[in-house]
C-alpha positions in Angstrom: 9.1 2.2 -11.9 9.2 -1.2 -13.6 7.9 -4.6 -12.6 9.8 -7.9 -12.7 10.7 -9.4 -16.1 10.1 -13.0 -16.8 13.7 -13.9 -16.0 13.2 -12.4 -12.5 10.1 -14.5 -11.8 10.0 -17.9 -10.3 7.3 -20.6 -9.9 6.0 -20.1 -6.4 6.6 -16.3 -6.2 3.7 -14.6 -4.3 2.3 -11.2 -3.5 -0.9 -9.8 -2.0 -2.9 -6.7 -1.4 -5.6 -6.1 1.3 -8.5 -3.7 1.4 -11.6 -3.2 3.4 -14.6 -2.9 1.1 -16.7 0.2 1.9 -20.2 1.3 0.9 -18.5 4.2 -1.0 -16.4 1.6 -3.0 -19.5 -0.2 -4.1 -21.4 3.0 -5.0 -18.4 4.4 -6.9 -18.0 1.1 -8.8 -21.7 1.1 -9.6 -21.4 4.6 -11.0 -18.3 3.9 -13.0 -19.6 0.7 -14.6 -23.3 1.4 -14.7 -24.0 -1.9 -12.8 -26.6 -0.7 -10.4 -28.1 -4.1 -9.6 -30.2 -3.8 -6.5 -28.1 -6.6 -4.9 -25.4 -3.9 -4.6 -27.2 -0.6 -4.0 -30.7 -1.2 -2.7 -30.8 -2.5 0.9 -34.6 -3.2 0.9 -34.5 -5.2 -2.3 -31.2 -6.9 -1.4 -32.7 -8.1 1.9 -35.2 -10.2 -0.2 -32.3 -12.0 -2.0 -30.5 -15.2 -1.0 -27.7 -13.0 0.6 -30.2 -11.1 2.9 -28.5 -7.8 2.3 -26.3 -5.8 0.0 -23.1 -7.3 -1.4 -20.1 -5.9 -3.3 -19.9 -6.5 -7.1 -17.9 -9.6 -7.9 -15.8 -7.7 -10.4 -14.9 -5.1 -7.8 -13.4 -7.9 -5.7 -11.6 -9.2 -8.9 -10.2 -5.7 -9.4 -8.1 -6.2 -6.3 -6.2 -9.0 -8.2 -5.5 -6.4 -10.9 -3.9 -4.2 -8.2 -1.5 -7.0 -7.2 -0.6 -7.8 -10.8 -0.1 -4.2 -11.9 1.7 -2.9 -8.8 3.6 -5.8 -7.3 3.8 -9.1 -9.1 4.9 -8.8 -11.9 4.3 -5.1 -11.3 4.3 -1.9 -13.4 4.3 -2.6 -17.1 2.4 -5.9 -16.8 -0.2 -6.6 -19.5 -3.3 -8.4 -18.2 -4.2 -11.0 -20.9 -7.0 -13.0 -19.2 -8.6 -14.2 -16.0 -10.6 -17.2 -15.1 -12.8 -16.5 -12.1 -15.1 -18.4 -9.8 -17.0 -16.5 -7.2 -17.4 -18.7 -4.1 -18.9 -16.5 -1.4 -20.4 -13.0 -1.2 -18.3 -9.9 -0.2 -20.2 -7.7 2.2 -19.7 -4.1 3.1 -17.0 -3.9 5.8 -15.3 -7.2 4.7 -11.5 -7.0 4.5 -10.4 -8.8 1.3 -7.0 -10.1 0.7 -6.1 -10.7 -2.9 -3.2 -13.1 -3.4 -1.4 -14.2 -6.5 1.2 -17.0 -7.0 3.2 -17.7 -10.1 2.3 -21.3 -11.3 3.6 -21.4 -14.9 6.2 -19.6 -17.1 6.3 -19.6 -20.9 9.5 -17.7 -21.4 9.5 -18.0 -25.2 6.1 -16.1 -25.3 6.8 -13.9 -22.3 3.7 -15.1 -20.6 3.1 -16.3 -17.0 0.1 -17.8 -15.3 -0.8 -17.1 -11.7 -3.2 -18.7 -9.2 -5.5 -15.9 -7.9 -7.4 -16.1 -4.6 -9.3 -13.6 -2.6 -10.2 -14.3 1.0 -12.1 -12.3 3.6 -11.1 -11.5 7.2 -12.3 -15.0 8.3 -10.0 -16.5 5.7 -13.0 -17.8 3.7 -12.2 -17.9 -0.1 -14.6 -15.5 -1.9 -13.0 -15.8 -5.3 -10.5 -18.0 -7.0 -9.1 -18.4 -10.5 -6.1 -18.2 -12.9 -4.6 -15.0 -14.4 -2.6 -14.9 -17.6 -0.3 -11.9 -18.0 2.7 -10.6 -19.9 5.4 -9.2 -17.5 7.3 -6.2 -18.6 10.3 -6.7 -20.9 
């Protein structure tokens, strides 16, 4: 299985992935990364925060972008070089997040593309936005 090469990519190409964020997802991410911030795993403490309850890790949400890049656009063989992120709203347990990417720039001589990255919840509210830089497979 191989993703699209730079010659097969065009400005405006898009792809997306959607997932409902569960309590298990958040606890597994906390265990894997060691980020056990009470905002994510302690309901009593999280209720005292500005969010009034537990929220998913921002980087868990950003990981959904990686799923799109690595599996769809450009796809398998893609090398993730960088990501600019802005977290614009909390992701709560039970939210269905759609990660979307769009090719916005091609540097064929360097085999690099830039993609606009956006994650929205089930209410179509943007929860994350940014720009990814990747090398598609050769």
